C-alpha positions in Angstrom: -21.0 -12.8 9.6 -22.6 -13.7 6.2 -21.9 -16.9 4.4 -22.4 -18.0 0.8 -21.7 -21.4 -0.8 -20.2 -21.5 -4.3 -19.5 -24.5 -6.4 -16.2 -24.5 -8.3 -14.1 -27.2 -10.0 -11.2 -28.9 -8.4 -8.8 -27.0 -10.7 -10.3 -23.7 -9.6 -10.1 -24.6 -6.0 -6.3 -24.3 -6.1 -6.7 -20.6 -6.8 -9.5 -20.1 -4.3 -7.7 -22.2 -1.6 -5.4 -19.4 -0.4 -8.3 -17.0 -0.1 -10.8 -19.2 1.6 -10.0 -21.5 4.4 -13.4 -23.4 4.4 -13.3 -25.8 1.4 -15.2 -29.1 1.2 -14.9 -31.7 -1.5 -18.1 -33.2 -2.8 -17.3 -35.7 -5.5 -15.5 -33.9 -8.3 -16.9 -30.5 -7.2 -15.8 -28.3 -4.4 -17.9 -26.3 -2.0 -16.2 -23.1 -1.0 -17.7 -21.3 2.1 -17.1 -17.6 1.6 -17.4 -15.2 4.5 -17.6 -11.5 4.5 -18.6 -8.8 7.0 -20.9 -6.8 4.7 -24.6 -6.4 4.7 -26.9 -7.9 2.1 -27.1 -5.8 -1.1 -30.4 -3.8 -1.5 -31.3 -2.3 -4.8 -31.7 0.4 -5.6 -28.7 1.9 -3.7 -28.6 5.6 -3.3 -25.6 7.7 -2.1 -23.6 10.8 -2.3 -20.7 10.8 -4.8 -17.0 11.2 -3.9 -14.8 11.0 -7.0 -11.1 11.3 -7.8 -8.9 9.9 -10.5 -6.2 9.3 -7.8 -7.6 6.8 -5.3 -5.0 7.7 -2.6 -6.1 11.4 -2.9 -9.8 10.3 -2.6 -9.1 8.3 0.6 -7.8 11.4 2.3 -11.2 13.0 2.3 -13.9 10.4 1.5 -16.8 10.2 4.0 -18.4 7.0 5.3 -21.5 6.0 3.4 -20.4 7.6 0.2 -20.2 6.0 -3.2 -16.6 6.1 -4.4 -16.0 6.8 -8.0 -12.4 6.0 -9.1 -10.4 5.5 -12.3 -8.0 2.8 -11.3 -6.6 0.1 -13.5 -5.4 -2.9 -11.5 -6.8 -1.9 -8.2 -4.2 -2.6 -5.5 -4.6 -4.1 -2.0 -3.6 -0.9 -0.2 -6.3 1.1 -2.0 -8.9 -1.6 -1.3 -8.1 -1.7 2.4 -8.4 2.1 2.4 -11.8 1.9 0.8 -13.0 -0.8 3.2 -11.7 1.2 6.2 -13.5 4.3 4.9 -16.8 2.4 5.0 -17.9 3.4 1.6 -21.3 2.1 0.4 -20.1 1.0 -3.1 -17.3 1.5 -5.6 -17.7 2.5 -9.2 -14.5 2.1 -11.2 -14.1 3.7 -14.7 -10.9 1.8 -15.0 -10.4 -2.0 -15.4 -10.3 -3.4 -11.8 -8.0 -6.2 -12.8 -6.3 -6.4 -16.2 -4.6 -9.7 -15.7 -1.1 -8.1 -15.9 -0.2 -9.6 -12.5 -1.9 -11.9 -10.0 -3.7 -9.7 -7.4 -6.3 -10.5 -4.8 -7.4 -6.8 -4.4 -10.7 -7.1 -6.2 -11.5 -10.2 -4.3 -10.9 -8.5 -1.0 -13.3 -5.8 -1.8 -16.0 -8.3 -2.7 -15.4 -10.3 0.5 -16.0 -7.1 2.5 -19.5 -7.0 1.0 -18.9 -3.9 -1.1 -20.6 -3.8 -4.5 -18.0 -3.1 -7.2 -19.2 -1.8 -10.6 -17.2 -1.0 -13.8 -18.3 1.5 -16.4 -16.6 3.2 -19.4 -13.7 5.6 -18.8 -15.5 8.4 -20.7 -18.2 8.4 -18.0 -15.8 9.6 -15.2 -16.4 13.3 -15.7 -20.2 12.8 -15.8 -20.1 10.8 -12.6 -17.7 13.1 -10.7 -20.0 16.1 -11.6 -23.0 14.4 -10.1 -23.6 15.0 -6.3 -25.8 12.0 -5.8 -26.7 8.9 -7.8 -28.7 5.7 -7.6 -27.3 2.3 -8.4 -30.0 -0.1 -9.7 -29.9 -3.6 -11.0 -29.9 -2.3 -14.6 -27.4 0.6 -14.4 -26.5 3.9 -12.7 -29.2 6.5 -12.5 -27.8 10.1 -12.4 -31.2 11.7 -12.5 -30.5 13.4 -15.8 -28.8 10.4 -17.4 -28.7 6.6 -17.1 -25.3 4.9 -17.5 -24.7 1.2 -18.3 -22.3 -0.7 -16.0 -21.4 -4.3 -15.1 -20.9 -5.9 -11.8 -17.4 -7.1 -11.0 -17.8 -10.7 -9.9 -15.7 -13.4 -8.3 -15.7 -15.2 -11.7 -14.2 -12.2 -13.4 -11.5 -12.0 -10.7 -10.8 -15.7 -11.0 -10.4 -15.6 -14.8 -8.0 -12.6 -14.6 -6.1 -14.1 -11.7 -5.5 -17.4 -13.6 -4.5 -15.6 -16.8 -2.0 -13.5 -14.8 -0.5 -16.6 -13.1 -0.1 -18.3 -16.5 1.7 -15.2 -17.9 3.8 -14.7 -14.8 7.1 -16.1 -16.3 6.9 -13.7 -19.2 6.1 -10.7 -16.9 9.0 -11.7 -14.6 11.5 -11.9 -17.5 10.4 -8.4 -18.7 10.6 -7.0 -15.1 14.1 -8.4 -14.6 15.3 -7.0 -18.0 13.9 -3.6 -17.1 15.4 -3.7 -13.6 18.9 -4.5 -14.9 18.7 -2.0 -17.7 17.8 0.9 -15.5 20.1 -0.2 -12.7 23.0 0.2 -15.1 21.8 3.6 -16.1 21.2 4.9 -12.6 24.2 3.5 -10.7 26.3 6.7 -11.0 24.0 8.9 -8.9 23.9 6.3 -6.1 27.6 5.7 -5.6 28.4 9.1 -4.1 26.7 10.1 -0.8 23.7 12.4 -0.9 24.3 16.1 -0.7 24.6 17.1 3.0 21.3 18.7 4.2 21.1 21.2 7.0 18.6 19.5 9.4 17.6 20.2 13.0 17.2 16.4 13.5 20.4 14.6 14.2 20.8 11.2 12.5 24.4 10.2 13.2 24.7 7.3 15.6 21.0 6.9 16.0 18.3 4.3 15.0 15.9 5.4 12.3 12.4 4.0 11.7 11.1 4.6 8.2 7.4 4.2 7.5 6.2 3.7 3.9 2.7 3.3 2.6 3.0 -0.4 1.7 0.8 -3.5 2.3 0.4 -4.1 6.0 2.4 -1.0 7.0 0.0 0.0 9.8 -0.1 -3.4 11.4 3.7 -3.8 11.2 4.2 -0.3 12.7 1.9 -1.3 15.6 3.9 -4.5 16.2 7.1 -2.4 16.7 5.7 -0.5 19.7 8.2 -2.1 22.2 11.1 -1.4 19.9 10.1 2.3 19.6 9.7 2.7 23.3 13.1 1.1 24.0 15.2 2.7 21.3 13.4 6.0 20.6 14.4 5.9 16.9 14.2 8.9 14.6 10.7 8.5 13.1 10.7 9.2 9.3 7.4 9.2 7.4 7.5 8.7 3.6 4.5 10.7 2.4 1.4 9.0 3.8 3.6 7.0 6.2 3.6 10.1 8.4 -0.1 9.8 8.9 0.2 6.2 10.1 2.7 7.4 12.8 0.3 10.1 13.9 -2.7 7.6 14.0 -0.7 5.5 16.5 0.2 8.5 18.6 3.8 9.0 17.4 5.2 12.3 16.2 7.2 12.0 13.0 10.5 13.9 13.1 11.0 13.9 9.4 8.6 13.7 6.5 10.1 13.0 3.1 8.5 12.6 -0.3 6.8 14.4 -3.2 4.0 15.3 -0.8 1.2 13.7 -2.9 -0.4 11.3 -0.3 0.3 12.9 3.0 -2.4 14.9 4.8 -2.3 18.6 5.7 -2.5 17.5 9.3 0.8 15.6 9.1 2.5 18.4 7.1 1.5 20.9 9.9 2.6 18.5 12.7 5.9 20.2 13.3 8.0 17.6 11.5 10.9 18.7 9.3 9.8 18.5 5.7 12.1 17.2 3.0 10.8 17.5 -0.6 12.1 14.7 -2.8 13.1 16.4 -6.1 14.4 15.2 -9.4 18.2 15.2 -9.9 17.9 18.5 -11.8 16.2 20.1 -8.8 12.6 20.1 -10.1 10.3 19.6 -7.1 6.5 19.4 -7.8 5.8 18.8 -4.1 7.2 22.2 -3.1 4.1 23.9 -4.5 1.9 22.2 -2.0 4.1 23.4 0.9 3.9 26.9 -0.4 0.1 26.8 -0.5 0.2 25.8 3.2 2.7 28.5 4.0 5.3 25.9 5.0 8.9 25.5 4.1 10.9 22.5 3.2 14.4 21.3 2.3 15.0 20.0 -1.2 16.6 16.6 -1.6 17.7 15.9 -5.2 17.9 12.2 -5.7 17.0 9.5 -8.2 14.7 6.6 -7.5 11.6 6.6 -5.4 10.9 8.6 -2.2 11.4 5.5 -0.1 14.8 5.1 -1.8 15.6 8.7 -0.9 14.6 8.1 2.7 16.8 5.0 3.0 19.8 6.9 1.6 19.2 9.9 3.8 19.3 7.7 6.9 22.3 5.7 5.6 24.4 8.7 4.4 23.3 10.6 7.5 25.2 8.1 9.7 22.3 6.2 11.3 23.5 3.2 13.2 20.5 1.1 12.4 17.7 1.5 9.9 14.3 -0.2 10.5 11.6 0.0 7.8 8.0 -1.0 7.4 6.0 -0.9 4.2 8.9 -1.1 1.8 8.2 -2.2 -1.8 10.4 -5.1 -2.5 9.0 -7.4 -5.3 7.5 -7.5 -8.7 3.9 -7.2 -7.7 4.6 -4.2 -5.4 6.0 -2.3 -8.3 3.6 -3.4 -11.0 0.8 -2.2 -8.7 2.4 1.2 -8.7 2.7 1.2 -12.5 6.5 0.7 -12.4 7.9 -1.9 -14.8 11.1 -2.5 -12.9 12.9 -1.8 -9.6 16.4 -0.7 -10.7 16.9 2.1 -8.2 15.4 0.1 -5.3 17.7 -2.8 -6.1 20.7 -0.6 -6.1 19.7 1.2 -2.8 19.3 -2.2 -1.1 22.8 -3.1 -2.1 24.2 0.1 -0.6 22.2 0.2 2.7 21.6 -3.5 3.3 24.3 -3.8 6.0 22.3 -1.4 8.3 18.7 -2.2 7.1 16.2 -4.3 8.9 13.1 -4.8 6.8 10.3 -5.4 9.2 7.6 -5.9 6.6 5.3 -8.7 7.7 6.4 -8.7 11.3 2.8 -8.3 12.5 2.0 -11.7 11.0 4.7 -13.4 13.1 3.4 -11.8 16.3 -0.4 -11.6 16.0 -2.9 -10.1 18.5 -0.3 -7.9 20.1 2.0 -10.8 21.0 5.7 -9.7 21.3 8.9 -11.7 21.6 10.1 -11.4 25.2 13.9 -11.3 25.9 15.2 -14.3 27.8 16.5 -13.5 31.3 20.2 -13.9 31.8 19.8 -16.4 34.6 17.6 -18.7 32.4 19.9 -18.2 29.5 22.9 -19.3 31.6 21.0 -22.4 32.9 20.1 -23.3 29.2 23.8 -23.0 28.3 25.0 -25.1 31.2 22.4 -27.9 30.4 23.5 -28.0 26.8 27.0 -29.0 27.9 26.3 -31.3 30.9 
């Protein structure tokens, strides 16, 4: 475990405090002990290039030790955790890692993992993606046939953007609420009536459904639900890449629903029933991918996001209980996805809320595999008697 001491002001320590547990006050200065699991940086750094404008597409194929080239404004935590898990050597971003639009710790997480993060101009993406191998030096990026300028993303850059975002948060929240209410009013009509009845092999009526969405902490939360899955045997529904999380933990998804943009070929060919989320007019971009794999799927015309469609499918299909992990539920979740409001999600929660258990964050309540054990009837009766006598 590597350590580094950084001096910050007392005012700055309030922002660093949530990220770093080791803080020591020395007069009017603060020493922050920062820890990360990376190795010391060695320049020059050479590596093979893996590039994609879609970070989630890149994560499906990137190999350990590669240099990831992305074009990602406001890098989100899910993408960062994917890059760390992929064990890339460094990240070059032709987008702006943090714009200050919202307060995100994603860039900081990448730095804490010991991964060098460099930013360069958007117009250099094509040049970088067409280069099989490059060398990162202290002075720039050496492509062999060209030399590109770049700048290191630092903790100070993150802190400045984070503090600017926190200051602007009331304005952003007002805009987000206005957008949500405006679109909720426009979209309520398609939500009121039940979804079109689909002809599925999988029976939903009277059963529990577990919906897995690619959201922050979704893999850890899914692992924490192992006892529930073993006990209730719910219908396992993967929303796009959520199906891969099920497979990674040894579960077989029964249904996969989405626009098929972040799910792997392995999951699509796993034998699950495939439901392509289409626009209300029937346009379904995801169907083309299934055709390329010689697979068939059922179209589900619905407004909102794919996770909205999955919740409605389980609810209108007659599920007794709906449990979900990874759901997007607040302003930062949606801003990270480039959405300026959550009108459809708000409406869907109103409709399905009586049956929905949102298990997001449950892994933080029961860490290290700890589970809540049911109280035996005998002990429960003794506790009841003692409370009265």
